N, C-alpha and C positions, 0 to 999 in steps of 0.2 A: 521780586524775583520774576524773571521772564521765563515762561514755559517754552521748551524746545520740542516742537512736534516733528515727527519723523516724516521727511519728504522722500520723494522717489530717489533723488540723488544720494541722500543719506543711506537709503536701503541698499543701493547698488554698491556704494563704498564699504558698507558694513559687510556685505557678502564677499567682496573682494578681499578685505582684510582678514576675514575668517579662513580663507584658503591661502593666506600668505602673499597676497598681491598688493601692490601699491594702489592707493585710491586715485581716482580720475578726477580731473577738474577741467571744465570747459570742453569736454569731449562730446562729439555726436555719436550716435549709435553706429553709423556706417564707418566711422574712422577707426574702430578697433574691433576685430572679430571676437575677442574675449569679452569685451564690454557688451557686444550684441548677444552673446550666449547668456551672460548673466541677466541681461534684460529679459530674454525669453524665459529663463528659469523663474524669474520673479513674476512675470505675467502668468505662467502656468500655475505657480503656487497660489497666486491670488484666486484664480478660478477654482482650484481644488478646495480651498478653504471656504469660499463663498457658497459653493455647492453643498456644503454640509448643513445648510439651512440654520443659520444662527438667528437670534432674536432681532438683531439690528437690521437685517436685510430681508426679513420675512413679514408679510402682512396676511392676516386672516380675514375671511369674509369680504373680499374685495369684489365689488359688483362690476360685471362687464356686460355691456349691451350692444346689440348689433345696430341700433338706430343711431345714425350720425347725420350731421348736416350735409355731408358730402353725398349721402345716398338719397337726399330729398331736395336737391337743388331745383328739381323741376316743379315742385309744388309752390315754392316761394311763400309758404305759410309758416311764419315763426311760431304761431300758437300751436300748430300741429307738432312742430319739432319739440317744443317744450313739453307737451303732453307725452310724447313718446319717450323722451329722456327721463321723465319722472314717474313712469309707470311702475307698479309693483313688480318685483323680479319673480321669475319662475313661471312655468306653464305645466304643472304636474299632470294634468289630464290631456295634454296635447290638443288643447282647444284651438280651433281656427282663430286667426287673428281678429276676425270680425266679432268674435264673442268675448274678446278681452277688454271691451270698453274703450277701444282705440278708435280714433277718427278714421273714416274710410280713406284709403289711398289707392288710386287706380293701379292695378297690376302689381301691388306689393306682395311679395311672397317670402319676405325675410331678407336678411343680409349677413355679411360676414362680421365676425368680431375681430378687429385688428388689434394687434399688441405692439407695445413699444419694444424697441430693441434691447432695453435693459432688463428684460425678464429672462431669468435663467431657467426657472422651473415653474410650472403651474399645475394645479390639481383642483378638482371640484371640492368645495367645502364638505366635510363629512356630515351629510344630512340626508334623511330618507327621501326628500324630494328630488335629490340629485342622483339617486342610485340607478336611474334609467339611462344615464349617460356615462361615457368614458372618454375623456378628452385628452388631446395631445396638441403640441405645437407643430404646425406645418407651414411651409412657404408656398406662396402663390407664384404664378408666372412672373409677376413683377417683383419677386423676392420680398413681399410683405409677409410678416408673421401673423397668422390667423389661428383661431382655435378650431380644431377639427374633432368631430364627434365620431368615435370609432364604432359605436353601436349602430347609429343610423347612417353611417358612411357619408357624411356630408359636412361641409363647413358653413352651411346656411342655417342661421338661427332666427327664430321668430319671437324670442323672448330673452330676457336678461338671465344671467347665471351668476352665482357667487363662487369665488375660487380662493384658494390659498396660494400665495405668490411668493417666490423667492427672487429678489432683485439683485442686479449687479450693484456693487458699491465701489467707490473710488478710493484708491490709496492716496492719490495726490491730484486734486482737481486741476492744478496748474500745469501738469505734465502734458506735453503735446500728444502723447499716444493714448491719452485717456479722455479726449474731448470729442471723440467720434460717436459715442453712445448717446442717444437721445433719451428723453424721459426724465426721471427723477435724478437728483444728484445726492445720493446717499454716501456719507463718508464712513470709512472703516474706522472704528474706535482705535485709540492708540494702543491699547493692550493687544488687540488683534494684529496691529501692524508689527509689533515686536515678535509675535508668534510667527507671522508670515516671513519675517526676515530670518528668524532662526531656522524655520523649516526650509526656506530656500537655500540657506547656507549649508544645511545638511545635504540637500540634493546636489548643490554645486560641488561640494567636497567629494561626493560619491562619483560624479561624472568627470571632474577635472583633476583629481589627485589620486594617488595610489597609497593613501595613508589611512589604514583601518582605525588606528587609534584616534586620529583627528575626527573621523566620521562618528565614532562612539562618543567622543567628548561633545561634539555639536549636537548629537541626538539627545544627550542628557539636558542640554540647554533648551532644546525644542520641547522636551517633556515638561520642564518647569514652566516654560511660557504657555503651554497648552493648559496647564493647571490654573494659571492665572485667568485664562480665557473662560474656563469652566466656572470659576468663581464669579467672574463678571456676568456670565450667562445666567447662573442661578439667582443672582441678586436682581437682575433685570426682568426675568420672566415671571417671577413669583409662581412658579409651577407647582402643581399639586397632583399627587397620584390619584386623587379622587376624580380628576378629569373635568373639573369645573371650568367652564368657559368664561367669556366676558359677560358682564352684567349679571353675574351670579356670585354668591358668597356663601361661606360656611364657617361657623364659629364652633370650634371644638369645646368640649367640657372644660370649664375653668373652675377649679375648686374654690378659689377665693371669692368668686361670685356666689357660690352656694352658701358660703359662710356669711356673706353679706345679705343673704336672703333676697337675691335679685332674680 
């Protein structure tokens, strides 16, 4: 049996059929205004879903450092660069860089932390060492995305920080409109693709039709698809209300072990 994965074209045609329109074959976006509108609705729905911070497009404790080879081209010393890239993260006591065990660099006062364009959201990892900062994403004059510190009012960092990141994920890698994003190539799981299609269909029916019963019927399908996503999410995350993070475990009381005198 050959599995059929949902492509961008399949999603567009599914949305069109849900509002009573014929599927398109061999069309370009500019050739049909309705096709272009459905394409925009699907794009917006993907961003709305990805911004909800699901397990497949979220990473915890990601280290970001201001030290890069582009900032130290004038030194020409590879050993210095490797030392800077491998230094322990964090500077909790705001020590000068000369006291951090780093090699001396003439005139170095820190640097910016540049981000890839596939990052949707970023926040400092919940840790006491990071409570002295409050970060956000800002654009430079060259439209580069950098991490900005709202407490110290600067985008210059002298140390590494750890963040929780929400990434953009691709619905269909082969689609021409989803190749402009640099960085990682995370794929949206199939169960979330189905949810995105149903959610986009509800939005399209609301905008392009005047049929309240159709909107209600599509909304029911959307709810069922979201329930499948929640099941997938719970199975993948192994979440616990105790709040245990990675590299930790907890075994609850098990009566059969007591009977076995373990």
